[in-house]
Kinemage of the C-alpha trace (Angstrom):
@kinemage 1
@onewidth
@group {chain A} dominant
@subgroup {mainchain}
@vectorlist {calphas} color= white
{ca met a 1} P 140.473 114.176 60.664
{ca ser a 2} L 139.904 113.504 64.097
{ca glu a 3} L 137.604 114.177 67.029
{ca ser a 4} L 140.199 116.678 68.403
{ca glu a 5} L 139.637 118.944 65.245
{ca ile a 6} L 136.096 119.933 66.335
{ca thr a 7} L 136.790 123.317 67.663
{ca gln a 8} L 133.557 125.379 69.591
{ca arg a 9} L 132.964 128.997 69.916
{ca arg a 10} L 130.036 131.055 70.777
{ca val a 11} L 128.252 132.916 67.919
{ca ala a 12} L 125.318 135.534 68.853
{ca thr a 13} L 122.224 134.656 66.943
{ca asn a 14} L 118.860 136.008 67.293
{ca gly a 15} L 119.518 138.260 70.691
{ca ile a 16} L 120.968 135.599 72.366
{ca glu a 17} L 124.398 133.751 72.158
{ca leu a 18} L 124.986 130.000 70.592
{ca asn a 19} L 127.688 127.925 71.194
{ca ile a 20} L 128.819 125.921 68.337
{ca ala a 21} L 131.133 123.234 67.589
{ca glu a 22} L 132.698 123.003 63.942
{ca gln a 23} L 135.169 121.260 61.785
{ca gly a 24} L 135.970 121.871 58.103
{ca pro a 25} L 136.900 124.663 55.681
{ca ala a 26} L 135.580 127.829 56.610
{ca asp a 27} L 134.888 129.060 53.170
{ca gly a 28} L 133.348 125.476 52.351
{ca pro a 29} L 129.699 124.751 52.202
{ca leu a 30} L 127.892 125.259 54.863
{ca val a 31} L 125.831 122.295 56.912
{ca leu a 32} L 124.258 123.162 59.999
{ca met a 33} L 123.208 120.075 62.179
{ca leu a 34} L 120.737 120.533 64.814
{ca his a 35} L 120.554 118.154 67.841
{ca gly a 36} L 117.480 117.319 69.705
{ca phe a 37} L 116.311 115.811 73.191
{ca pro a 38} L 118.167 115.394 75.420
{ca glu a 39} L 121.234 115.408 73.604
{ca ser a 40} L 123.940 118.450 72.286
{ca trp a 41} L 126.338 119.152 69.444
{ca tyr a 42} L 127.835 116.414 70.913
{ca ser a 43} L 124.784 113.890 69.412
{ca trp a 44} L 126.761 114.928 65.765
{ca arg a 45} L 129.923 113.848 66.759
{ca his a 46} L 130.940 110.658 64.121
{ca gln a 47} L 129.320 113.480 61.436
{ca phe a 48} L 132.324 116.420 61.519
{ca ala a 49} L 134.973 114.209 60.249
{ca pro a 50} L 133.629 112.875 56.913
{ca leu a 51} L 131.884 116.216 56.186
{ca ala a 52} L 135.491 118.071 56.863
{ca ala a 53} L 137.331 115.749 54.775
{ca ala a 54} L 134.692 116.256 51.671
{ca gly a 55} L 135.102 119.654 52.112
{ca tyr a 56} L 132.115 121.035 53.930
{ca his a 57} L 132.064 123.561 56.870
{ca ala a 58} L 130.289 121.296 59.515
{ca val a 59} L 128.454 123.163 62.212
{ca ala a 60} L 126.238 121.636 65.064
{ca pro a 61} L 125.062 124.289 67.846
{ca asp a 62} L 124.322 123.626 71.300
{ca met a 63} L 120.622 124.334 70.822
{ca arg a 64} L 118.996 127.316 72.962
{ca gly a 65} L 118.807 125.942 76.789
{ca tyr a 66} L 121.704 123.600 76.062
{ca gly a 67} L 125.141 123.228 76.788
{ca asn a 68} L 127.149 126.289 76.867
{ca ser a 69} L 124.525 128.450 74.853
{ca asp a 70} L 122.645 130.697 76.223
{ca lys a 71} L 119.113 129.738 78.266
{ca pro a 72} L 116.377 131.902 78.468
{ca asn a 73} L 114.079 132.087 81.332
{ca asp a 74} L 111.444 132.538 80.122
{ca ile a 75} L 109.137 128.921 79.032
{ca ser a 76} L 107.783 131.060 76.202
{ca ala a 77} L 111.113 131.855 74.540
{ca tyr a 78} L 111.460 127.719 73.259
{ca asn a 79} L 108.954 127.757 70.548
{ca gln a 80} L 109.750 126.826 67.284
{ca val a 81} L 109.302 130.210 65.306
{ca glu a 82} L 112.251 131.791 67.757
{ca val a 83} L 114.373 128.374 67.709
{ca thr a 84} L 114.361 128.926 63.806
{ca arg a 85} L 115.146 132.067 63.911
{ca asp a 86} L 118.541 131.235 66.317
{ca ile a 87} L 119.374 129.247 63.310
{ca ile a 88} L 118.343 131.090 60.236
{ca gly a 89} L 120.606 133.906 61.853
{ca leu a 90} L 123.596 131.834 62.397
{ca ile a 91} L 123.874 131.889 58.321
{ca pro a 92} L 125.119 135.680 58.234
{ca ala a 93} L 127.307 135.372 61.350
{ca leu a 94} L 129.031 132.485 59.547
{ca gly a 95} L 129.849 134.597 57.109
{ca tyr a 96} L 126.998 132.747 54.477
{ca glu a 97} L 124.368 133.545 52.191
{ca thr a 98} L 122.725 129.870 52.370
{ca ala a 99} L 123.539 126.517 54.219
{ca val a 100} L 121.935 123.065 53.938
{ca val a 101} L 120.036 122.083 57.219
{ca phe a 102} L 120.130 118.561 58.774
{ca gly a 103} L 118.133 118.137 62.194
{ca his a 104} L 117.316 115.191 64.274
{ca asp a 105} L 114.273 114.960 67.176
{ca trp a 106} L 113.329 118.311 68.190
{ca gly a 107} L 116.303 119.701 65.672
{ca ala a 108} L 114.009 118.295 62.919
{ca pro a 109} L 111.174 120.211 62.725
{ca thr a 110} L 113.263 123.129 63.386
{ca ala a 111} L 115.161 122.206 60.210
{ca trp a 112} L 112.339 121.883 58.460
{ca gly a 113} L 110.609 125.224 59.242
{ca cys a 114} L 113.951 126.836 58.427
{ca ala a 115} L 113.570 125.451 55.147
{ca leu a 116} L 109.910 126.016 54.843
{ca asn a 117} L 109.544 129.715 55.979
{ca tyr a 118} L 113.398 130.668 55.102
{ca pro a 119} L 113.759 129.356 51.222
{ca glu a 120} L 116.259 132.027 50.303
{ca gln a 121} L 118.610 130.900 53.056
{ca ile a 122} L 118.537 126.993 53.276
{ca ser a 123} L 119.444 125.540 49.983
{ca ala a 124} L 118.385 121.491 50.964
{ca val a 125} L 117.102 119.757 54.519
{ca gly a 126} L 117.361 116.763 55.424
{ca ala a 127} L 115.661 115.287 58.738
{ca leu a 128} L 116.191 112.172 61.181
{ca ser a 129} L 113.522 110.438 62.928
{ca val a 130} L 110.912 113.212 62.687
{ca pro a 131} L 109.041 113.212 59.374
{ca phe a 132} L 107.692 116.498 57.839
{ca ser a 133} L 103.919 117.476 58.888
{ca pro a 134} L 102.520 120.586 58.009
{ca arg a 135} L 101.079 122.528 61.010
{ca ser a 136} L 97.929 120.778 62.612
{ca pro a 137} L 94.300 121.590 61.775
{ca val a 138} L 93.448 121.626 65.303
{ca gln a 139} L 95.532 122.751 68.670
{ca pro a 140} L 98.098 120.089 69.735
{ca met a 141} L 97.605 120.005 73.439
{ca pro a 142} L 93.859 119.184 73.908
{ca ala a 143} L 94.392 116.984 70.990
{ca met a 144} L 97.277 115.247 72.634
{ca arg a 145} L 95.216 115.154 76.381
{ca glu a 146} L 92.333 113.371 74.552
{ca met a 147} L 94.210 110.924 72.639
{ca phe a 148} L 96.113 109.893 75.726
{ca lys a 149} L 93.377 110.154 78.378
{ca gly a 150} L 93.891 107.704 81.060
{ca gln a 151} L 97.298 107.074 79.746
{ca phe a 152} L 101.090 108.219 80.541
{ca phe a 153} L 102.567 110.260 77.943
{ca tyr a 154} L 105.984 111.330 77.777
{ca gln a 155} L 105.396 114.611 76.688
{ca leu a 156} L 102.416 115.400 78.575
{ca tyr a 157} L 104.250 114.555 81.838
{ca phe a 158} L 107.015 117.268 80.260
{ca phe a 159} L 104.627 119.678 79.853
{ca glu a 160} L 104.423 120.954 83.856
{ca pro a 161} L 107.263 123.071 84.527
{ca gly a 162} L 109.223 121.483 87.247
{ca val a 163} L 107.955 117.729 87.351
{ca ala a 164} L 110.346 116.163 84.594
{ca glu a 165} L 112.853 118.695 86.040
{ca ala a 166} L 113.151 117.177 89.542
{ca glu a 167} L 112.802 113.555 87.928
{ca phe a 168} L 116.127 113.569 85.685
{ca glu a 169} L 118.120 116.042 88.158
{ca ala a 170} L 117.383 113.750 90.988
{ca asp a 171} L 120.038 111.165 88.978
{ca ile a 172} L 121.093 112.937 85.695
{ca arg a 173} L 123.457 110.313 84.661
{ca thr a 174} L 120.895 107.396 85.580
{ca ala a 175} L 117.964 109.172 84.027
{ca leu a 176} L 119.638 109.877 80.953
{ca lys a 177} L 121.128 106.306 80.195
{ca lys a 178} L 117.726 105.110 80.587
{ca phe a 179} L 116.105 107.528 78.486
{ca leu a 180} L 118.805 106.555 76.147
{ca met a 181} L 118.380 103.043 76.351
{ca met a 182} L 114.475 103.349 75.921
{ca gly a 183} L 114.722 104.653 72.473
{ca ala a 184} L 117.277 102.922 71.098
{ca gly a 185} L 117.263 99.617 68.672
{ca gly a 186} L 116.938 96.200 70.669
{ca thr a 187} L 114.306 97.787 72.807
{ca asp a 188} L 110.868 96.293 72.786
{ca leu a 189} L 108.558 99.530 73.366
{ca ser a 190} L 105.626 96.834 74.476
{ca ala a 191} L 107.499 95.173 77.141
{ca leu a 192} L 108.169 98.658 79.008
{ca pro a 193} L 105.942 98.751 82.154
{ca gln a 194} L 102.010 100.099 81.587
{ca lys a 195} L 102.372 103.362 83.656
{ca gly a 196} L 99.207 105.864 84.367
{ca pro a 197} L 98.813 109.428 83.617
{ca asp a 198} L 99.731 109.931 87.323
{ca asp a 199} L 103.538 107.993 87.283
{ca asp a 200} L 106.771 109.632 86.859
{ca leu a 201} L 108.617 108.238 83.469
{ca leu a 202} L 111.751 106.687 84.719
{ca ser a 203} L 110.361 103.975 87.410
{ca gly a 204} L 110.873 100.665 86.002
{ca leu a 205} L 112.367 101.381 82.878
{ca pro a 206} L 115.745 98.978 82.418
{ca asn a 207} L 118.786 100.579 83.612
{ca pro a 208} L 121.596 97.862 82.025
{ca asp a 209} L 124.680 97.313 83.332
{ca thr a 210} L 126.206 97.518 80.204
{ca leu a 211} L 125.811 99.939 77.610
{ca pro a 212} L 125.971 99.457 73.762
{ca ala a 213} L 128.497 99.929 71.584
{ca trp a 214} L 126.859 103.058 69.904
{ca leu a 215} L 127.096 104.773 73.912
{ca thr a 216} L 130.196 104.163 75.462
{ca glu a 217} L 130.876 105.461 79.267
{ca ala a 218} L 132.952 108.490 78.047
{ca asp a 219} L 129.651 109.265 75.867
{ca leu a 220} L 127.570 109.023 79.033
{ca asp a 221} L 130.260 111.231 81.375
{ca phe a 222} L 130.058 113.678 78.506
{ca tyr a 223} L 125.946 113.916 78.087
{ca thr a 224} L 126.008 113.744 82.144
{ca ala a 225} L 128.023 116.549 82.550
{ca glu a 226} L 126.843 119.047 80.414
{ca phe a 227} L 123.171 118.421 81.956
{ca thr a 228} L 124.582 118.199 85.502
{ca arg a 229} L 126.153 121.888 84.312
{ca ser a 230} L 123.080 123.175 82.511
{ca gly a 231} L 120.287 121.400 83.965
{ca met a 232} L 116.945 119.904 82.175
{ca arg a 233} L 114.506 122.848 82.314
{ca gly a 234} L 116.073 124.599 78.685
{ca pro a 235} L 115.481 121.119 77.312
{ca leu a 236} L 111.906 120.480 78.554
{ca asn a 237} L 110.686 123.671 77.596
{ca tyr a 238} L 110.693 122.499 73.909
{ca tyr a 239} L 107.656 120.520 74.907
{ca arg a 240} L 105.751 122.879 76.481
{ca asn a 241} L 105.483 125.295 73.507
{ca his a 242} L 103.279 123.215 71.015
{ca asp a 243} L 100.306 125.446 71.117
{ca leu a 244} L 102.651 128.689 71.594
{ca thr a 245} L 104.105 127.563 68.405
{ca trp a 246} L 100.615 126.637 66.809
{ca glu a 247} L 99.281 129.967 67.402
{ca leu a 248} L 102.204 131.809 65.870
{ca thr a 249} L 102.649 129.382 62.736
{ca ala a 250} L 98.874 129.917 61.595
{ca asp a 251} L 99.978 130.976 58.143
{ca ala a 252} L 102.800 129.132 57.610
{ca pro a 253} L 103.329 127.605 54.262
{ca thr a 254} L 102.770 123.575 54.189
{ca glu a 255} L 105.052 122.410 51.118
{ca ile a 256} L 108.595 122.237 51.053
{ca his a 257} L 110.002 122.760 47.435
{ca gln a 258} L 113.833 122.660 48.175
{ca pro a 259} L 115.788 119.316 47.966
{ca ala a 260} L 115.164 116.976 50.868
{ca met a 261} L 116.405 113.770 52.726
{ca phe a 262} L 114.766 111.576 55.173
{ca val a 263} L 115.928 108.753 57.471
{ca ala a 264} L 114.845 107.301 60.475
{ca gly a 265} L 115.535 103.645 62.671
{ca glu a 266} L 112.972 101.036 61.833
{ca gln a 267} L 112.702 100.659 65.309
{ca asp a 268} L 112.068 104.210 66.158
{ca gly a 269} L 108.972 104.621 68.662
{ca val a 270} L 108.719 107.729 66.812
{ca ile a 271} L 107.790 106.512 63.389
{ca met a 272} L 105.620 104.052 64.747
{ca met a 273} L 103.911 107.327 66.275
{ca ala a 274} L 104.130 109.051 63.170
{ca ala a 275} L 103.433 106.554 60.955
{ca gln a 276} L 100.623 108.517 59.039
{ca ala a 277} L 103.210 111.190 58.761
{ca leu a 278} L 106.022 109.357 57.181
{ca gln a 279} L 103.444 107.960 54.733
{ca asp a 280} L 102.261 111.381 53.669
{ca met a 281} L 105.468 113.195 53.531
{ca pro a 282} L 106.113 113.165 49.759
{ca thr a 283} L 102.688 114.998 49.285
{ca tyr a 284} L 104.003 118.087 50.872
{ca val a 285} L 108.102 117.643 50.424
{ca lys a 286} L 108.082 118.584 46.607
{ca asp a 287} L 111.843 116.979 46.120
{ca leu a 288} L 112.187 114.094 48.522
{ca arg a 289} L 115.784 112.797 46.816
{ca leu a 290} L 116.363 110.546 49.386
{ca asn a 291} L 113.551 108.220 52.072
{ca arg a 292} L 115.507 105.313 54.279
{ca leu a 293} L 114.666 103.226 57.036
{ca ile a 294} L 117.443 101.729 58.450
{ca ser a 295} L 117.321 98.278 60.104
{ca gly a 296} L 118.390 97.460 63.303
{ca ile a 297} L 118.370 101.317 64.886
{ca gly a 298} L 116.141 103.148 67.180
{ca his a 299} L 115.540 106.411 67.910
{ca trp a 300} L 119.393 107.918 67.847
{ca thr a 301} L 119.985 107.810 64.300
{ca gln a 302} L 123.335 109.209 63.716
{ca gln a 303} L 124.671 108.168 67.082
{ca glu a 304} L 123.286 104.207 66.668
{ca ala a 305} L 123.965 104.175 62.739
{ca pro a 306} L 126.970 106.755 62.003
{ca asp a 307} L 128.008 105.053 58.761
{ca glu a 308} L 125.068 104.422 57.083
{ca ile a 309} L 124.212 107.890 58.235
{ca asn a 310} L 127.198 109.658 57.162
{ca thr a 311} L 126.734 107.663 53.835
{ca ala a 312} L 123.335 108.908 53.125
{ca met a 313} L 124.271 112.756 53.931
{ca leu a 314} L 127.203 113.105 52.072
{ca glu a 315} L 125.070 111.126 48.830
{ca phe a 316} L 122.403 113.524 49.394
{ca leu a 317} L 125.033 116.788 49.587
{ca arg a 318} L 126.847 115.628 46.447
{ca glu a 319} L 123.444 115.358 44.766
{ca val a 320} L 122.284 119.087 45.581
{ca ser a 321} L 125.807 120.593 45.498
{ca ala a 322} L 126.149 118.778 41.505
């Protein structure tokens, strides 16, 4: 099966419409794949054909605010409770009662949230890059500001509406290239410029003349076209809802009981920041069937190491479908 067999359409869910990309038999088990920042359904391009060939109905939405999906204007519309409802609503909209959900980057907490809060609809869950953590006992943004006081931290930089949008949208292609390369395997994060709290994100970051094998010029063209058309406001709004999501999830469960898998790159900066969460994850994820780090890659797991991710996903799906 080829990439050309991926089809797209818009589907109504949770009061909005999401664009979905899909491949595979319409009556096959539903596998949802949720992307992160700054990406699109396209970040799962290498997973569609193998899943479809194995008999699964593979579906990757453009998350709200991205691509051809709806883009609510209100910043608060991007809290994780609403985003999770978007995904849960896709399941009956596609004619199913249950689904297996995978998520990467921001898609990972959404996938974990789907499993945590909708155990009847989510039969199994997989996450890439971001391990599960139960809700923090302390409010996130004040804790983040204290932790990074006097330093540059990208999530604090993203918090102020309009600032990061202006920097990214001044030159979308270069911004995406710099950001994707910053998170990729082979980047020495300790060698990047030291920045203060009033600095911007992209100045001084490497802007390589040649791209790595996992990110072609055509791939960068696709992402550039998507964000040129849709803008960066919706994607950045995810970072502006840490506190609201925290407030809305006061009574959330703390344990995931469905079969689960986790995979990340050993060189992923997120894994470095989330080392404690990775260590603690088996305490809260009670049926963690697969827990794997891939050497030599960074943050963009399913793009940097598609073969390894496909092997892990299919191994996990076969096990939970047996």
